[in-house]
C-alpha positions as CSV (number, residue, x, y, z in Angstrom):
1,M,0.0,0.0,0.0
2,A,1.4,3.4,-1.0
3,V,2.4,5.9,1.7
4,D,0.7,9.3,1.4
5,P,3.4,11.8,0.2
6,K,2.1,14.3,2.9
7,I,3.0,11.8,5.6
8,L,6.5,11.3,4.2
9,A,6.9,15.1,4.0
10,Q,6.0,15.4,7.6
11,M,8.3,12.6,8.7
12,K,11.2,14.5,7.1
13,R,10.9,17.2,9.7
14,T,11.0,14.9,12.8
15,R,13.8,14.6,15.3
16,P,16.7,12.2,15.0
17,P,16.0,8.5,15.6
18,E,17.7,8.4,19.0
19,D,15.2,11.1,20.3
20,D,11.9,9.5,19.3
21,G,12.5,6.6,17.0
22,V,11.4,8.5,13.8
23,P,13.8,8.8,10.9
24,T,15.6,12.1,10.2
25,E,15.6,13.9,6.9
26,E,19.1,12.5,6.4
27,Y,17.7,9.0,6.8
28,L,14.8,9.5,4.4
29,D,16.6,11.5,1.7
30,G,20.0,10.0,1.9
31,M,19.2,6.3,1.6
32,T,19.8,5.3,-2.0
33,P,20.5,1.5,-2.0
34,L,23.7,0.3,-3.5
35,T,24.8,3.5,-5.2
36,G,28.4,2.6,-5.2
37,A,29.4,6.0,-3.8
38,P,33.1,6.4,-2.8
39,P,33.5,4.6,0.6
40,V,34.5,6.4,3.7
41,E,36.9,4.8,6.2
42,Q,36.5,1.0,6.1
43,R,37.6,-1.8,8.4
44,S,40.5,-3.8,7.1
45,G,39.6,-7.4,6.1
46,L,35.9,-6.7,5.5
47,P,34.1,-6.0,2.2
48,T,33.6,-2.4,1.3
49,L,30.1,-1.1,2.2
50,V,28.1,0.6,-0.6
51,G,25.8,3.5,-0.4
52,T,26.0,7.3,0.0
53,P,28.9,8.6,2.2
54,K,26.4,9.4,5.0
55,Q,24.9,5.9,4.8
56,V,28.2,4.2,4.8
57,K,29.5,6.2,7.8
58,W,26.4,5.3,9.8
59,A,26.4,1.6,8.6
60,L,30.1,1.3,9.5
61,T,29.4,2.2,13.1
62,I,26.5,-0.3,13.3
63,R,28.6,-3.1,11.7
64,E,31.6,-2.5,14.0
65,D,29.4,-2.6,17.1
66,T,27.6,-5.7,15.8
67,L,30.7,-7.7,15.0
68,K,32.0,-7.1,18.6
69,L,29.2,-9.4,19.8
70,A,29.5,-13.1,20.2
71,W,27.9,-14.7,17.1
72,P,27.9,-18.3,15.9
73,T,30.6,-18.7,13.2
74,E,28.0,-19.1,10.4
75,T,26.1,-16.0,11.4
76,E,29.2,-13.9,11.8
77,A,30.3,-14.9,8.3
78,K,27.0,-13.9,6.9
79,L,27.1,-10.5,8.7
80,K,30.6,-9.8,7.4
81,S,29.4,-10.4,3.9
82,I,26.6,-7.8,3.9
83,V,27.7,-4.8,2.0
84,D,24.4,-2.8,1.6
85,S,24.5,0.1,4.0
86,T,20.7,0.5,3.9
87,W,20.5,-3.1,5.4
88,W,22.6,-2.1,8.3
89,I,20.7,1.1,8.9
90,A,17.3,-0.8,8.7
91,N,18.6,-3.4,11.2
92,K,20.3,-0.9,13.5
93,T,18.7,-2.5,16.6
94,I,20.7,-5.6,16.0
95,V,23.3,-4.4,18.5
96,N,20.7,-4.5,21.3
97,S,18.4,-7.3,20.3
98,M,20.8,-9.6,18.4
99,K,18.0,-10.0,15.9
100,F,17.9,-9.1,12.3
101,K,16.1,-9.5,9.0
102,E,17.8,-12.0,6.6
103,P,19.6,-10.1,3.8
104,S,18.7,-10.6,0.2
105,P,21.3,-12.0,-2.2
106,Q,21.7,-8.5,-3.7
107,Q,22.8,-7.1,-0.4
108,L,25.8,-9.5,-0.1
109,A,29.4,-9.1,-1.3
110,G,29.7,-10.3,-4.9
111,A,26.0,-10.0,-5.6
112,A,24.7,-9.8,-9.1
113,S,24.1,-6.4,-10.6
114,P,20.5,-5.4,-10.1
115,T,20.2,-4.1,-13.7
116,T,21.8,-6.9,-15.6
117,G,21.5,-9.9,-13.3
118,R,25.2,-10.7,-13.8
119,P,28.1,-10.1,-11.5
120,P,29.6,-6.6,-12.2
121,Q,32.6,-6.7,-14.5
122,P,36.0,-5.2,-13.4
123,G,36.0,-1.5,-14.1
124,S,32.3,-1.3,-14.8
125,S,30.3,1.6,-13.4
126,P,27.5,1.0,-10.9
127,A,23.9,1.7,-12.0
128,P,23.1,5.4,-11.5
129,A,20.9,6.3,-8.6
130,A,18.8,8.5,-10.9
131,S,17.2,5.3,-12.2
132,T,14.9,5.5,-9.2
133,S,12.7,8.6,-8.7
134,P,13.0,10.7,-5.5
135,H,9.5,9.8,-4.6
136,Q,10.2,6.1,-5.0
137,R,13.3,6.3,-2.9
138,R,11.4,8.1,-0.1
139,L,8.7,5.4,-0.3
140,N,11.3,2.6,-0.1
141,D,13.0,4.3,2.9
142,A,9.6,4.7,4.7
143,I,8.9,1.0,4.1
144,L,12.4,0.0,5.4
145,W,11.8,2.1,8.5
146,A,8.4,0.6,9.1
147,E,9.8,-2.9,8.8
148,S,12.6,-2.0,11.3
149,V,10.3,-0.6,14.1
150,S,7.6,-3.3,13.6
151,R,10.0,-6.0,14.9
152,H,9.5,-4.6,18.4
153,P,5.8,-4.2,19.4
154,T,6.3,-1.4,21.9
155,L,8.6,0.5,19.5
156,A,6.0,0.1,16.8
157,Q,3.3,1.6,19.0
158,A,5.6,4.6,19.7
159,A,6.3,5.0,16.0
160,I,2.6,4.9,15.1
161,L,1.8,7.6,17.6
162,S,4.7,9.7,16.4
163,C,3.2,9.6,12.9
164,L,-0.4,10.2,14.1
165,R,0.5,13.4,16.0
166,F,0.9,15.1,12.6
167,A,-2.8,14.8,12.0
168,Y,-3.2,17.5,14.7
169,P,-1.1,20.6,13.8
170,K,-1.5,22.0,17.3
171,G,-3.5,21.9,20.4
172,A,-4.2,19.5,23.3
173,M,-4.7,16.4,21.2
174,R,-1.2,16.7,19.6
175,D,0.4,17.4,23.0
176,Q,-1.3,14.3,24.5
177,I,-0.3,12.1,21.7
178,T,3.3,13.4,21.8
179,A,3.5,12.8,25.5
180,K,2.1,9.2,25.2
181,A,4.6,8.5,22.3
182,R,7.5,9.6,24.5
183,E,6.2,7.5,27.4
184,I,6.0,4.4,25.2
185,L,9.4,5.0,23.6
186,S,10.9,5.2,27.1
187,Q,9.3,1.9,27.9
188,A,10.6,0.3,24.7
189,N,14.1,1.5,25.6
190,M,13.8,0.1,29.1
191,E,12.7,-3.3,27.7
192,V,15.6,-3.4,25.2
193,N,18.2,-2.3,27.8
194,R,16.9,-4.9,30.2
195,D,17.1,-7.7,27.7
196,T,20.5,-6.5,26.6
197,S,21.8,-6.5,30.1
198,A,20.5,-10.0,30.6
199,I,22.3,-11.2,27.4
200,Q,25.5,-9.5,28.5
201,L,25.3,-11.1,31.9
202,M,24.9,-14.6,30.4
203,L,27.8,-14.0,28.0
204,S,30.0,-13.0,30.9
205,K,29.5,-16.3,32.7
206,E,32.0,-19.1,32.2
């Protein structure tokens, strides 16, 4: 189901994800999957991430923190092979929950080119990002964000309320919805931190 462009326009003016769980304008406008933009600083021994410079910078931090955790050998190998920055951003809660959505074959190192269906040839240029309209990119990013927050019921509730508040430009209703969204977001953070602490405690035991 298509997302109303007015909702997407409102979402662009929200606070950063760490404040209320709603994507920033950078997240919505900057996420162009697999653009092949020049990489920023990359970790030695791991495949180069692809995406815009802002996406790669964000995804590198998430990947570094994720790979510090204790994973089964097979899972760790899979995570190391994921090169799509947008996958790491969509699964940013992996550091706390140790849960993630399975990557598609196109998001792994050595994936076939999305336009030709064949592995990219040496020296070939990546498909231009302009092949996808700005509206379609924003729609894709909104869908990715919805998939990410929906993995945690309490976080999903906070996200829904954060979006609904835009139906009320001002007044008591908007203030009440905003306050409730913040309350539920705090509850979600408490649940995640509690579970993370429990996991860390188990990992620390011999």
